[in-house]
N, C-alpha and C positions, 0 to 999 in steps of 0.2 A: 503493499499500500504507500509505496515512495511517492507515487505520482499524485499529481493535484486531483486528477478526476477519482483516483481510488479514495482520496482522503474525503473528497465531497460525497461519495457514495457513502462511505463509513458513517460520515457526519449526519447524513438525512436518515440511515437506518437506526443509527442511535438515537436522534430526534424521534422518529416514528415510535420506537420502542417506549421512550419514555412517555411520548403523548399515549400511546397504547395503555401503558401502566396507569398514568393519572386518569384518563378517561374510565378505564376499567374500576379503579377504586372508587371514583365518585358514582360511577353507575352502579356498582354493587351496593352501596349505601343506600342509594335512592331506591333501588329494586328491594332491597331487606326491609326498608321501612313502608313501602307498598304493600309486601306481603304480610309484615305484620299487622297493618291496619286490616287488611283483609280478613286475616285470621281471627282477630278480635271482634270483627263485624260479625263473620260467621257464628263465632261462639255467643256473641249477643243474641243472633237471631235464633241459634238452635236451643240454647240452654235459658236465656234469660228470663223467659216466660217460667221455667221451673225454679229459677233462682228466687225471682220474685214472690212465687207461692210457698217457697221455703222460709222466706223472710216473714211473710204474713203468718205462717204457723208458728214461728219464732215469738213474734210479737203477741200472738195469741196465748203465749205461754207454754206451747209444747215443748217438753224437754229437748235439748239440743241432740243428744244422741239418737234420739228416736227420729228426729226431724232428718238428721244426716243419712240415718239407715233408710228410711224412704227416699231420701234423694238419690241414693246410690242404687236403689232398686228402679228406679224411674229411668236413669241415665244409663246405667249399664256398661260404661266406658271404665278401663282399668287404668288407663295412662292420664286420667284427670287427676288433679291435686285438689282437694276441697278443703277448707279450713273454715273454723269459726274462730275469729280473733276477739280477744277480751278487750275490755276498756285499757287496760295496761300494755296492750301490744302482744300479749303471749297467746299461743295457740290453746284453745279450751278442748276443742275435739277435732283431731286431724281424720282425714279420710285418705288412703294412699300413703306413699311416702311424705314426710314432713319437710317442710321448707324454712329457711329462716326468714322469719317474718320482719326482722329488723331492714331488710332489704326492699321491704314493700311500703311505699308511701302512698297511701289512699289519697291523701290531700293534692297530689300532683298528677292525678289520673285525669282521664278525660270523662266528666260526669255527663251522661246523656239521660234525661228522665231520672228513673229510679236506679240505675246501673251506673257504676263507674267501670271505665275499661282503661288498659294500658298495658304496659311490658315492664317487667323486671329481669335483671340478671343475677343467678347465683353465683355462678362460677365462670371463668374465661370459657365461652363456647356453650354455656348451659343458660339459655334464656327461656321465659316462659311470657306467654300473652295471658291475661287474666280479666275476668269480670267480678265486680264487687257489688254486694247489696249492703248498705249501712243500716243499723238498728240502733239509731241514736236514742230513740223514744222507747225502747225496750223496756218493759217493766222490770227485767233483770237487769241491772245498770251494767253487770259484768260482761254482757255480750255487747259487741261493737259492730261487728261486720261479718257476713258470710262471703268468702272469697272462693272462686273456681278457677284454677290454672290450667293451662295445657302448654306442652312443651312446644317451644316456638321453632317451626320448620323454615320460616322466612329467609335465614341464611342459607340453607341447602337450596331452597327455590331459586334465590336471587343467584346462588353459583351457576345453578343449572341455566338459567336464562342468559347469564353473563357468557357463559362458556358457548350457548348457540349464537349469541352476538358477536363476540369476539372476531370469529373469523371473518364475518362480513365487514366488521369495521377494519380489520387488518387488510383485506382486500382494497377497500375504498382508499385507505391510506396509501398502500402500494400502487393503486392506480393513479393516485394523484401525485404521489411523491415522486414516483420512479420517473414521469416526463419532467418534473419540476428539476430534479436532479440532473437529468440529462441536459435540459436546457440551460440550467446554470453552468454545469461543467463545460457545456460548449461555448456558452459565453465569456467564460473566463479564459478556457484553454487557447480558443482561436486568437484572441489579441496578444496572449503570453507567447504562443507559438510564432506569431509575426513579429513580437518584440525579440526573441531569441534568434531568428532568422537575420533581423537587422543588426542585433550586436554583432552576430558573427561577420557579417558584412563591412561593419565598422572596424572590427578587429583584423580584417584583412587589409586594411587601409584605404576601403571604397568608401563613399558616401552614401548610404542608403536614403530612398525617396521617404518623406514625411509618413508617418502612420497613420491610419484613421483612428480619430480617438473615440473608442465605443468601448461597450463592456461595463460591468460594474464601476462605480465611482473611483474606487481605490486603483483599479487596473487603468481607468482613464487619467488618472493623476501621473501613473508611474509612465504611460505612453506619451503624455504631454511633456513630462520632464524629459524623456528620451528624445523627443523631437526639438525641444529647447536645445538640449546637449549638440544634437547632430547640426543643428542651424549654427550654434556658436563654434563647433569643428570646422563647419563650412566657411564662416565668417573670418576664423583665425587662418585657414589656408588662404583664403582670397587676400587677406592683409599680408600674409608671407609671401605671396606671389607679387603683390604690389609693392611690398617692400623691397624684394629683390630686384622689381623693373626698375624703381624710382632710384636705389642706391645705385644700380647699374647706369642710369642716365646721368645722376649727379657726379659719378667717378669719371664718365666719360670725357666731359669739358675739362675739367682740371688735370687730368691724366694727358689729353691731347696737347693743353698749352704747355704743361710741364715738359713733356716728351719733345715738342718742337724747339722749345727755346733752349733745353738741354743739349738736342743735337746742333742747334746753331752755335752754341758755346764751344761743344766738344769739336766741330769741325772748322771753327775759325771765322764762319760767317759772321758771327755777331762780335764787334770789336768796340772798343771806346763806348760811347754813350749807348749804342745797341747792346752791347753787353751788360752794361749796367741796367739798362730797361728790362732785359731778358732775365737777369739775376731778380729783379724787383717782381715781375710777373710770377717768376718760379716760386718766390718766397710767399707772394699773395695767393697763389693756388694751393700752397701747401699749407698755409694756415687756414684757407677754407677745408680742405681734406681734414685737417685735424679738428675743425669745428664740427664737421658732419660725424666724425668718428666719435667726439664727445657727446653729440646729441643722440647718437644711436645707442651708445652706452647708456646715457640717461634713461631713454625708452626701454632699454632692456631691464634695468633695474626697476623701473616702474611696472613693467609687465611682470616682473618675478616678486613683486609685491614687497620691495625692499622696505626694512622697518623704518619708520619714521622717528626721529628724535625730538619728541614735543617737549618743548619749555615754554615758559611765560614770555612774552614779548611785548613790544610797544608797536602797533603799526605805524604811529607817527614816526617814531624814530627810523623804522625801516625805510620809509618813504625817503625822507631826509638824506639818509644815507646812500640810497640809490642815486637820488640826484647829485650827490657831489661825486659819486663813482662815474657817473657817465659825463660830467660837466666838461672834462677837458675833450673827450671823444665828440660830443656836440660841438664844442668850440671850433673845433679843427674844420668842420664844414660849415662854419657859419651859422649854426642852429643853438636853442638854448634849450634846457632842463631844468624845471622848476619843480618844488615840492609844492603842492597847494593843499596844505592840512591844516586841522585846528592846533589850537596852542596846548589843549590838554591831551593827555596821552588816550590811546586807545588800546586797553588789553586785549591781547590774543595769544591763544595756546596754539603753537603750531612749530614745525621744524624750520629753525633760521635758514639753513641752507636752501631748503625747498623754496622759501619765500624769496630770497635773494634771486633765485634762477628765474620765479615767476615774474618779479618786478624787473630783472635784467632783460627778459625775453620781451616783455611788453613794452620797455623803453626802445629797445632794437627796432622792435615794430613799427613804434610811433615815429622814431625817427627816419626810417624807410620811408614813411609816407609822407612826412612834413616837407615842405620845400627846403630847398639848399641853395642859396643861404636863407636866412630869416626865418625858418620854420622854428616851431615850437612843440615842446612836449611836457606836459603837466602830469605829476605823481600826484595821485590824489588817494586819501585814505577817510573813510567815514565809518562811523560807529552809531550806537546808541538803539539801534533796532535788532532784529531777530539775527541779523549777519553784520560781519565786517567786510567792508567793501575796499578792497585795492584795486586801483584802475590806472590806466594812463590815457590821456586824451591828447590829441593832436591837431593841427591846423591844416591837415592835408585835404584831399579832394575826397575823403569819405571812403567808404566801403560800397560796391555795387551792392544794390538789393539782393540780388542773385546769389551772392558769394556769402552773404550775412549767415545763412544756416551752416555753411561748410567750412567756415575759416578755420575751426579748429580740428580739421581733420588731417591726418598724416600725408603731407608731401603736397598738400593743396595748393595750388598757386593760382587761383582764380582771379586773385586782384593784383595785377601787375605793379601797381604803385608800391604795395606792401612787401611784394616777394622779392623782387629785384633779382639777386643772383642768390638768394638765400636758400637754405636746404628745404623749406617746407615744413620743418618740424618745430620750429619754434613755440608756436600757438599751440600746436598738438601737445607739446610738453607742458605747457600752461595747464592745459585742460586736465591732462593726467595727474598732475600735482593737485590742483584743485579738487577732482574726485577723490583722491587719496585721503586728503583732509577733512572728507564729508562735506565738501562745497561743490560750487559749479561755476563754469566760466559764462562770461556774456561779452555780447559785442553789439554796439548801436551806434548809429550815425546821431551827429549832433546838429540841433536846428540850424546854427549858423555855419555850418560847414565843419569839415573835419570828423573823426570819430572817436569813440571811447571803448577800450577794450580792456576789462577787468575780470575780477573773480569775486565771488561772495563766499566768506568762509563763516564756519559756526565760531563764535568766540571761545567757546570751552574746548575747542580742538576736535581731532577725529574722535568717534564714538570707541569706548573700551581702550583708547590709548592713556598710558601713564605718562604724567607730565614730570619732567625733572627740574629741580631747581636750578637756576643759573648761577 
């Protein structure tokens, strides 16, 4: 029974047996009570008049033994138990085997007319039905009641009825349960079999088609999770392919430049000023390659979920430090970088190195878009709400509306004013670092021209991250 289908069948069989036992037990009690009620009714109908007549004779003063002897002669049954119960509850004159009268409570019986009827149990499995006539007005105060009891056969009769009914009930349960078990096993086994086949396909390195989400809710959840996983694997493979293609493209140009100028220097074609220009171009392209390698390494660390070293920082101080760091670079091209921040600190729990990279990439993005000379980039910090906002605004031409949703994609160069000869990874790194902190990036055009690009970060830091003291 190691298969799912076998376990479902066993579960249904066990459930059916439990249902059958519970139903049988309840049905037995109902049938027993019905048979007991019928037996007391028959006893009252058959012997009730004789009991009432005997009661009248007792009330008339006839000696009890004489009354009981006459009663015995009239009924002629040896399995009856006939008792005269005294006022103290003791048997005065028994007929047949005596019964423990402390088990007989006449007050709880079902009184109908001059007779009381009911059942009582002497010992486990020994039950009686009875009818009784009370003599509360008897001249002899010592006589209380005349009781006639008969062994109760209701349990045996109920069991017989039950044994006749159980096969029918069992057949009904099997007839209903077997198709249900088969349908349930099929509804579960089909999706699981397809899931197993798709898992094997994925294990072989192939991408399976999305599976239909069907079957029980739990199976649907597993199937939906598998589809999401395969979609993520497909996305990751596409990203890897795009990465290889983009890196190859980004490497081709600098390598071509470096190779050409290196050959010119090697064969003596470039001399004097030309040699110096060639060396400068080689140095520039080498720096570009180093930057590309650095950014690829940063993305690899982010993809590997490198641990953040979270500490308490001041967003205002970070913005001012970034402005000072890029002041000379901007001045070289006739541009200005300024920190536009409040005077009061803005506390923020974050990784210092990550925020410095975020601000650095944002400033480089703004300077690439701002006019040169006379362009401006403003580093901004704001707090007081649900998020701390770090952003850089520029006075460039803005971002084309079609490019706004994609500026944070890897290697995206939809905005020529901002991409220039960059790798197309700067804003992608900003987005990844923002997400690693539990935040999100944003980009928007400004009403008067230019654009603002930044991140919104939770002031308390990433969820679950421990904060280290500075």
